[in-house]
Residue frames relative to the residue before (quaternion, step in Angstrom):
aa qw qx qy qz dx dy dz
M 1.0000 0.0000 0.0000 0.0000 0.00 0.00 0.00
K 0.3652 -0.7219 0.5584 0.1837 3.48 -0.99 0.94
L 0.2312 -0.7699 0.5826 0.1200 3.59 -0.86 0.96
D 0.1391 -0.8138 0.5619 0.0513 3.58 -0.77 1.01
C 0.7994 0.1314 -0.0213 0.5859 3.59 1.16 -0.65
F 0.2174 -0.7522 0.6110 0.1165 3.56 -1.05 0.81
N 0.2017 -0.7689 0.5985 0.0999 3.56 -0.69 1.09
L 0.2734 -0.7661 0.5610 0.1537 3.60 -0.56 1.13
I 0.2794 -0.8276 0.4695 0.1285 3.51 -0.01 1.34
E 0.7833 0.1954 -0.1009 0.5815 3.57 0.86 -0.86
P 0.2421 -0.8389 0.4649 0.1465 3.59 0.14 1.27
E 0.6560 0.5341 -0.3065 0.4365 3.58 1.11 -0.70
L 0.7234 0.4809 -0.2413 0.4327 3.54 1.13 -0.64
I 0.7082 0.4387 -0.2475 0.4948 3.61 1.18 -0.32
V 0.3685 -0.6925 0.5759 0.2302 3.55 -1.01 0.86
F 0.3049 -0.8255 0.4519 0.1464 3.51 -0.01 1.36
K 0.6492 0.5318 -0.3323 0.4305 3.60 0.88 -0.85
T 0.6251 0.5199 -0.3336 0.4771 3.58 1.08 -0.64
G 0.6289 0.5351 -0.3330 0.4553 3.56 0.98 -0.74
K 0.6539 0.5166 -0.2884 0.4716 3.54 1.03 -0.90
E 0.6514 0.5248 -0.3012 0.4577 3.54 0.99 -0.84
H 0.7428 0.4312 -0.2249 0.4602 3.58 0.95 -0.89
Y 0.8381 0.2204 -0.0467 0.4969 3.50 0.93 -0.95
G 0.4343 0.7552 -0.4184 0.2567 3.62 1.28 -0.17
D 0.6820 0.4541 -0.2996 0.4887 3.61 1.09 -0.47
K 0.7260 0.4259 -0.2473 0.4799 3.56 1.24 -0.21
L 0.7837 0.1974 -0.0594 0.5859 3.60 1.16 -0.70
A 0.4023 -0.6071 0.6084 0.3155 3.51 -1.32 0.42
L 0.2511 -0.7629 0.5789 0.1409 3.53 -1.03 0.79
W 0.1838 -0.7632 0.6160 0.0660 3.55 -1.00 0.98
R 0.0829 -0.8229 0.5621 0.0096 3.57 -0.20 1.25
N 0.3033 -0.7578 0.5616 0.1350 3.53 -0.79 1.17
M 0.3490 -0.6442 0.6397 0.2323 3.43 -1.19 0.75
G 0.4975 -0.7063 0.4108 0.2915 3.59 -0.87 0.84
C 0.2623 -0.7763 0.5566 0.1369 3.55 -0.27 1.28
A 0.7041 0.4472 -0.2663 0.4830 3.61 1.02 -0.70
T 0.7444 0.3437 -0.2077 0.5335 3.58 1.25 -0.13
T 0.8207 0.3085 -0.1639 0.4521 3.55 -0.15 -1.24
L 0.7469 0.4306 -0.2395 0.4465 3.55 0.67 -1.09
I 0.6738 0.4630 -0.2838 0.5011 3.59 1.25 -0.36
S 0.8489 0.2042 -0.0536 0.4845 3.55 0.64 -1.18
G 0.5765 0.6151 -0.3683 0.3920 3.57 1.25 -0.25
T 0.5039 -0.5993 0.5193 0.3424 3.55 -1.35 0.04
V 0.6836 -0.4251 0.3786 0.4568 3.53 -1.34 0.16
E 0.6716 0.5089 -0.2858 0.4563 3.59 0.89 -0.91
D 0.6066 0.5340 -0.3381 0.4822 3.57 1.01 -0.78
T 0.6697 0.5170 -0.2868 0.4493 3.56 0.94 -0.98
R 0.6703 0.4961 -0.2965 0.4654 3.57 0.90 -0.87
K 0.6544 0.5113 -0.3076 0.4645 3.54 1.03 -0.79
K 0.6342 0.5233 -0.3155 0.4738 3.56 1.06 -0.81
V 0.6474 0.5085 -0.3225 0.4673 3.64 0.92 -0.85
M 0.6730 0.5054 -0.2932 0.4535 3.56 0.90 -0.94
K 0.6154 0.5261 -0.3368 0.4806 3.59 1.10 -0.70
C 0.6378 0.5291 -0.3169 0.4614 3.56 0.90 -0.85
I 0.6783 0.4762 -0.2951 0.4755 3.59 0.87 -1.01
E 0.6559 0.5176 -0.3169 0.4489 3.63 0.87 -0.87
D 0.7195 0.4620 -0.2433 0.4579 3.58 0.89 -0.92
A 0.8557 0.2618 -0.0705 0.4408 3.57 0.84 -0.92
A 0.6450 0.5944 -0.3144 0.3631 3.56 1.11 -0.60
P 0.6026 0.5729 -0.3947 0.3910 3.67 0.94 -0.70
G 0.7911 0.2813 -0.2474 0.4835 3.43 -0.92 1.06
G 0.5101 -0.6686 0.3863 0.3788 3.58 1.33 -0.14
G 0.6729 0.5345 -0.3525 0.3704 3.51 -1.32 -0.08
Y 0.5992 0.5615 -0.3583 0.4442 3.58 1.10 0.58
I 0.0733 -0.7703 0.6330 0.0225 3.54 -1.07 0.91
L 0.2165 -0.7605 0.6030 0.1056 3.61 -0.74 1.11
A 0.1662 0.7830 -0.5842 0.1344 3.58 -0.84 0.95
S 0.5183 -0.5258 0.5375 0.4074 3.45 -1.40 0.03
S 0.7131 -0.4612 0.2526 0.4636 3.63 -1.11 0.34
N 0.7954 -0.2044 0.1399 0.5532 3.60 0.34 -1.11
S 0.7783 0.0131 -0.0211 0.6274 3.55 1.27 -0.06
I 0.4459 -0.5913 0.5577 0.3748 3.53 -1.37 -0.24
Y 0.3179 -0.7680 0.5239 0.1861 3.61 -0.40 1.13
P 0.6015 -0.5735 0.4069 0.3791 3.59 -1.11 0.62
S 0.6783 0.4967 -0.2941 0.4547 3.59 1.14 -0.61
C 0.4756 0.6448 -0.4667 0.3744 3.65 1.20 -0.03
K 0.4722 -0.6703 0.5028 0.2737 3.53 -1.04 0.87
Y 0.5118 -0.6517 0.4674 0.3080 3.60 -0.78 1.06
E 0.6813 0.4961 -0.3134 0.4377 3.65 0.74 -0.90
N 0.6512 0.4978 -0.3310 0.4675 3.61 1.05 -0.59
V 0.6210 0.5168 -0.3312 0.4874 3.61 1.05 -0.78
L 0.6359 0.5293 -0.3050 0.4716 3.58 0.97 -0.86
A 0.6673 0.4955 -0.2990 0.4688 3.58 0.92 -0.93
M 0.6111 0.5558 -0.3411 0.4487 3.58 1.06 -0.75
V 0.7026 0.4563 -0.2593 0.4806 3.56 0.85 -1.04
E 0.6610 0.5146 -0.3150 0.4462 3.59 0.82 -0.87
T 0.6760 0.4940 -0.2847 0.4668 3.59 0.96 -0.89
K 0.6502 0.5037 -0.3133 0.4747 3.58 1.03 -0.82
E 0.6475 0.5220 -0.3137 0.4581 3.59 1.03 -0.82
K 0.7062 0.4612 -0.2672 0.4659 3.59 0.93 -0.86
Y 0.8338 0.2611 -0.0889 0.4783 3.64 0.83 -0.90
G 0.7526 0.4561 -0.1929 0.4340 3.55 1.19 -0.51
R 0.4780 0.6425 -0.4468 0.3988 3.54 1.18 0.55
Y 0.3701 -0.7176 0.5434 0.2297 3.49 -1.08 0.84
P 0.5232 -0.2256 -0.8207 0.0425 1.57 -1.96 1.54
L 0.5343 -0.6229 0.4669 0.3295 3.54 -1.05 0.81
T 0.1595 -0.8031 0.5683 0.0808 3.50 -1.04 0.89
G 0.5131 -0.6658 0.4049 0.3598 3.55 1.29 0.02
């Protein structure tokens, strides 16, 4: 089976920048925002910082997908989900403008 994308199942446990450095030219990387962490218990500012860190670490050069883990849990804070989407739309579109 050919692998085209790697879904980082446990975002808090994987050093994402290292994955991009080692596999970014071979695979698309799918970085999960922590539904069980940031989107539930974080603040809007925590969420924005996490999205920006993901974009900074993985988006340069292409091949990056920002997503929640596998869904948006009912316990996720609406304002955090909105902050994730708004930040991604503003800073995470190709070509990256910084």
